[in-house]
C-alpha positions as CSV (number, residue, x, y, z in Angstrom):
1,T,122.9,219.7,62.9
2,E,122.7,223.0,61.2
3,T,123.9,224.7,64.4
4,M,126.8,222.3,64.7
5,Q,127.7,223.0,61.1
6,S,127.6,226.7,61.7
7,I,129.8,226.3,64.7
8,G,132.1,224.1,62.8
9,K,132.5,226.8,60.2
10,V,133.0,229.6,62.6
11,A,135.4,227.9,65.1
12,P,138.3,227.5,62.7
13,L,138.0,231.2,61.8
14,M,138.2,232.1,65.5
15,Q,141.1,229.8,66.0
16,I,142.9,231.3,63.0
17,A,142.2,234.8,64.4
18,G,143.6,233.6,67.8
19,M,146.6,232.1,66.0
20,A,147.3,235.4,64.3
21,T,147.0,237.2,67.6
22,Q,149.5,234.8,69.3
23,A,151.9,235.2,66.4
24,I,151.7,239.0,66.7
25,G,152.2,238.8,70.4
26,A,155.2,236.5,69.9
27,Y,156.7,238.9,67.4
28,Y,156.4,242.0,69.7
29,G,157.4,240.0,72.7
30,A,160.7,239.0,71.0
31,K,161.1,242.5,69.7
32,I,160.8,244.0,73.2
33,Q,163.2,241.5,74.6
34,Q,165.7,242.3,71.8
35,E,165.4,246.1,72.4
36,Q,165.8,245.6,76.2
37,L,169.0,243.7,75.6
38,K,170.3,246.4,73.3
39,A,169.4,249.1,75.8
40,Q,171.2,247.1,78.6
41,A,174.3,246.8,76.4
42,S,174.3,250.5,75.6
43,S,173.9,251.4,79.3
44,L,176.6,249.0,80.3
45,R,179.0,250.3,77.7
46,Y,178.3,253.9,78.7
47,Q,178.8,253.1,82.4
48,S,182.1,251.2,81.8
49,Q,183.4,254.0,79.6
50,S,182.4,256.6,82.2
51,Q,184.1,254.7,85.0
52,S,187.2,254.0,82.8
53,M,187.5,257.8,82.1
54,T,187.2,258.5,85.8
55,L,190.0,256.1,86.6
56,Q,192.1,257.4,83.7
57,F,191.7,260.9,85.1
58,Q,192.8,259.7,88.5
59,K,195.8,258.1,86.8
60,D,196.7,261.4,85.1
61,L,196.2,263.4,88.3
62,A,198.4,261.0,90.2
63,T,201.1,261.2,87.6
64,I,201.0,265.0,87.8
65,N,201.2,264.8,91.6
66,A,204.2,262.4,91.4
67,G,206.0,265.0,89.2
68,L,205.2,267.7,91.7
69,A,206.5,265.6,94.6
70,E,209.8,265.1,92.8
71,A,210.0,268.8,92.1
72,D,209.4,269.4,95.8
73,A,212.3,267.0,96.6
74,Q,214.6,268.8,94.3
75,Q,213.6,272.1,95.8
76,L,214.2,270.8,99.3
77,L,217.7,269.5,98.4
78,L,218.5,272.8,96.8
79,A,217.2,274.8,99.8
80,G,219.4,272.6,102.1
81,E,222.4,273.3,99.9
82,R,221.8,277.0,100.1
83,E,221.3,276.9,103.8
84,A,224.5,274.9,104.2
85,G,226.4,277.5,102.1
86,Q,225.1,280.3,104.3
87,I,226.1,278.5,107.5
88,S,229.6,277.8,106.1
89,R,230.1,281.4,105.1
90,R,228.8,282.5,108.5
91,Y,231.2,280.3,110.4
92,G,234.0,281.4,108.0
93,R,233.3,285.0,108.8
94,A,233.2,284.2,112.5
95,K,236.5,282.4,112.3
96,S,238.2,285.1,110.4
97,S,236.9,287.8,112.8
98,N,238.1,285.7,115.7
99,R,241.6,285.2,114.2
100,A,241.8,289.0,113.5
101,S,240.8,289.8,117.1
102,M,243.3,287.4,118.6
103,A,246.1,288.7,116.3
104,A,245.3,292.2,117.3
105,R,245.7,291.2,120.9
106,G,249.0,289.6,120.2
107,I,247.7,286.0,120.7
108,Q,249.6,283.4,118.8
109,L,247.3,281.7,116.4
110,G,247.1,277.9,116.0
111,V,248.4,277.1,119.5
112,G,246.9,276.9,123.0
113,S,243.6,278.5,123.6
114,A,243.6,280.1,120.2
115,A,243.7,276.6,118.6
116,E,240.9,275.4,120.9
117,V,238.7,278.3,119.9
118,E,239.2,277.6,116.3
119,A,238.6,273.9,116.8
120,S,235.3,274.7,118.7
121,I,234.2,276.9,115.7
122,D,235.0,274.2,113.3
123,L,233.2,271.6,115.4
124,A,230.1,273.8,115.7
125,K,230.2,274.4,111.9
126,E,230.5,270.7,111.2
127,T,227.6,269.9,113.6
128,D,225.3,272.4,112.0
129,M,226.3,271.2,108.5
130,L,225.5,267.6,109.4
131,T,222.2,268.7,110.9
132,I,221.2,270.7,107.8
133,N,222.2,267.9,105.5
134,A,220.3,265.3,107.5
135,N,217.2,267.5,107.5
136,R,217.3,268.1,103.8
137,V,217.8,264.5,103.0
138,R,214.9,263.4,105.2
139,A,212.6,266.0,103.7
140,A,213.6,265.1,100.2
141,E,213.1,261.4,100.9
142,S,209.6,262.1,102.4
143,A,208.7,263.9,99.2
144,R,210.0,261.1,97.0
145,M,208.1,258.6,99.1
146,Q,205.0,260.6,98.3
147,R,206.1,260.5,94.6
148,T,206.3,256.7,94.8
149,N,202.8,256.5,96.3
150,Y,201.5,258.7,93.5
151,Q,203.2,256.6,90.9
152,T,201.7,253.4,92.4
153,Q,198.3,255.0,92.4
154,A,198.7,256.0,88.8
155,L,199.7,252.5,87.8
156,M,196.8,250.9,89.6
157,S,194.3,253.4,88.2
158,G,195.6,252.8,84.7
159,V,195.3,249.0,85.1
160,S,191.8,249.4,86.6
161,A,190.8,251.7,83.8
162,A,191.9,249.2,81.2
163,N,190.2,246.3,83.0
164,V,186.9,248.2,83.4
165,A,186.9,249.2,79.8
166,G,187.6,245.7,78.6
167,A,185.1,244.0,80.9
168,G,182.4,246.5,80.0
169,A,183.0,246.2,76.3
170,M,182.9,242.4,76.5
171,S,179.7,242.3,78.6
172,A,178.1,244.8,76.2
173,S,179.1,242.8,73.2
174,N,177.7,239.6,74.8
175,L,174.4,241.4,75.4
176,E,174.4,242.7,71.8
177,S,175.2,239.2,70.5
178,S,172.3,237.8,72.6
179,A,170.0,240.5,71.1
180,G,171.2,239.5,67.7
181,T,170.1,235.9,68.2
182,I,166.5,236.9,68.9
183,S,164.4,237.0,65.8
184,P,160.9,238.5,66.1
185,F,159.8,237.0,62.8
186,G,161.2,233.6,63.9
187,G,159.2,233.9,67.1
188,A,156.1,234.7,65.2
189,F,156.7,231.8,62.8
190,T,157.3,229.4,65.6
191,S,154.1,230.5,67.2
192,L,152.2,230.0,64.0
193,L,153.6,226.5,63.6
194,G,152.7,225.7,67.2
195,T,149.0,226.7,66.7
196,A,148.6,225.6,63.1
197,G,148.6,221.9,64.1
198,A,146.0,222.5,66.8
199,V,143.8,224.4,64.3
200,A,144.1,221.6,61.8
201,N,143.2,219.0,64.3
202,T,140.2,221.0,65.5
203,W,139.1,221.5,61.9
204,Y,139.4,217.8,61.1
205,R,137.5,216.8,64.3
206,D,134.7,219.3,63.7
207,N,134.3,218.1,60.1
208,Q,134.2,214.5,61.3
209,L,131.6,215.4,63.9
210,A,129.5,217.3,61.4
211,E,129.7,214.3,58.9
212,L,128.5,212.0,61.7
213,L,125.6,214.2,62.5
214,R,124.6,214.5,58.9
215,N,124.6,210.7,58.5
216,R,122.5,210.3,61.6
217,A,120.0,212.9,60.4
218,G,119.7,211.2,57.0
219,K,118.7,208.0,58.6
């Protein structure tokens, strides 16, 4: 009986110690989970910001390239105009030289073979001018098509940057909100409540058993 009484006194103390240990474990378990969620939120926010900055850089670079492509188109058109002017002046000099030569030889200008020669010069000039104009327009359009591609790339990169930043911020906020709902003290208190009932039941049972044993020993 004395042994049972001794055990009955020690057992609740051991259970209380175990209850405290469980409460401490619950507290630190919740604390670790809370910190893990915060760390995940911070990492996700950093990653999304980094990715968004990369996409924003791609947008800015594409915008710059689009401007350079338009500048190339303008240069190509200008170069074509200059070449056309040179060709026109070259044919003008050739026509003047030919007229002077025919006049010096006594050939009547504007009729017969003289007119045919001048018509041939004019036709050759027109053909070259059309070729130069077509080439410069094609080259400029190619550069402007590249400009359009860069503009589209800039637009898509900008949209992607905004989407990534928004989604990352939202996900990080959700994780932070989840971390905020975790209460280490609440977890410890819940653990205490869960084990307190068991300790009370054990204490009551042990006291009843000890009382029974004392009664039997008294008989």
